[in-house]
C-alpha positions in Angstrom: 83.9 77.8 109.4 86.2 75.2 110.4 89.8 75.2 108.6 89.7 71.2 107.4 86.1 72.5 105.9 87.4 75.4 104.5 90.6 74.2 102.8 88.2 71.4 101.4 85.7 74.2 99.6 88.7 75.8 98.5 90.8 72.8 97.3 87.8 71.8 95.0 87.7 74.7 93.1 91.5 73.9 92.1 91.6 72.6 88.7 92.2 69.5 87.9 95.9 69.4 86.7 97.0 70.9 90.0 94.5 69.4 92.7 96.8 67.4 94.0 100.0 69.2 93.6 99.0 72.1 95.5 97.9 72.2 99.7 97.4 74.4 102.1 98.4 74.1 105.7 97.7 75.9 108.9 99.2 75.3 112.5 98.1 76.8 115.9 99.7 76.7 119.0 96.7 76.6 121.7 98.9 76.1 124.4 101.0 79.7 123.3 99.8 83.0 125.5 98.7 84.4 122.4 97.8 81.7 119.9 100.4 82.2 117.6 99.7 80.5 114.5 101.4 79.8 111.1 100.2 78.7 107.5 102.6 77.6 104.8 101.5 76.3 101.1 103.2 73.4 99.5 103.3 72.8 95.7 104.8 68.8 95.3 105.2 68.6 98.6 108.1 72.2 98.7 107.3 75.1 101.0 106.8 77.7 98.3 105.2 80.2 100.9 105.3 81.0 104.9 103.9 83.2 107.0 104.0 83.2 111.1 102.6 85.5 113.6 106.1 86.4 115.7 107.6 87.6 112.3 104.5 89.8 111.5 104.0 91.1 114.7 107.9 91.6 114.7 107.7 93.7 111.5 104.7 95.7 112.7 106.4 97.1 115.6 109.5 97.9 113.8 107.2 100.0 111.2 105.8 101.7 113.9 109.1 102.8 115.4 110.1 103.8 112.0 107.2 106.4 112.3 104.7 104.6 109.8 101.2 104.4 110.9 97.9 103.0 109.4 98.2 102.0 106.0 101.7 102.8 106.1 102.3 99.8 108.0 99.9 97.8 105.7 101.8 99.0 102.4 105.6 98.0 104.1 104.5 94.8 105.6 102.8 93.8 101.5 106.2 94.8 100.1 107.8 92.7 102.0 105.6 90.0 101.6 104.7 89.4 105.4 101.3 88.8 106.1 99.7 87.8 109.2 98.4 84.1 109.3 94.9 85.2 110.7 94.3 87.1 107.4 94.8 83.5 105.4 91.6 82.2 106.1 89.7 85.6 105.6 90.9 85.7 102.1 89.8 81.9 101.7 86.1 83.4 102.3 86.7 86.4 100.6 87.7 84.1 97.4 84.8 82.0 97.8 82.5 84.6 98.4 83.4 86.6 94.6 82.9 85.8 91.3 85.8 84.7 89.5 86.7 88.3 87.7 86.6 89.8 91.3 88.6 87.5 92.7 91.2 87.8 89.9 91.3 91.7 90.0 91.7 91.4 94.3 94.5 93.6 95.6 94.4 90.7 98.5 97.0 88.3 97.0 95.7 85.5 98.6 92.5 85.9 96.6 94.1 86.4 93.2 96.6 83.5 93.7 93.3 81.2 94.6 91.5 82.8 91.5 94.5 81.8 89.4 94.6 78.4 89.8 90.9 78.1 90.2 89.1 75.0 87.5 86.7 78.3 86.3 89.5 80.3 84.7 90.3 79.4 81.2 93.2 79.3 79.0 92.3 82.9 77.7 91.6 84.4 80.3 94.7 82.9 82.1 96.6 84.6 78.5 94.9 87.7 78.8 96.0 88.0 82.7 98.5 90.3 82.9 101.0 90.7 86.2 103.2 93.1 86.9 106.8 93.3 88.5 105.8 94.1 91.7 103.3 91.1 92.0 103.4 89.0 95.0 105.7 86.2 94.6 102.7 83.8 95.2 100.4 85.0 92.5 103.6 84.4 90.4 104.2 81.2 91.5 100.7 80.0 91.1 100.2 81.9 87.7 103.8 80.2 86.2 102.3 76.9 87.8 99.1 77.5 86.1 100.0 78.0 83.0 102.8 75.3 82.7 99.6 73.0 83.2 97.6 74.2 80.8 100.1 74.7 78.1 100.4 77.9 77.5 
C-alpha cells in the first residue's frame, strides 16, 4: 500500500480531538545508493519522534562490535529507542490488521501508540491502561496527550 493511503487509513482512526493535531511524515531519498529514509511524528507541528536510517544502521553496527547478536541487538536498540524507519509502515499495517485490544497490548511501541490515540478507545479503557516506567517515549507522549484531550 502506498504511504499516502496507509497514512490516511491510520489517521481515520485517530480520535476527533487529536485528528488535526497529530501527523506522520516519511521521506525517502531515492537517489541515495541505499534508499535511506526517515520518519517523524508531529503534534501541533512540533516534532516529538524521529527515526532515521543511518543512525539505526550505525547503532546496529556498534551493537555487533560490542558482541551482541540477534535478539540482544534488537533489545539494545529498543532500549535506546533507535528504530528502523522501514518498520514504521509495517507497524501501521499491523495496527490496521489488529483488534484494538491486541494493539493496546502490543510489544511494538508504534502499534501501541497508534492504539492509544484510536477513537475506539474509550475513557474507561484509557483510564484502566497502565504504562510502565520503561514504556517507549512515543507511547507515553500519546498517552498523556490522549488523557488530556479526554479530560482524564
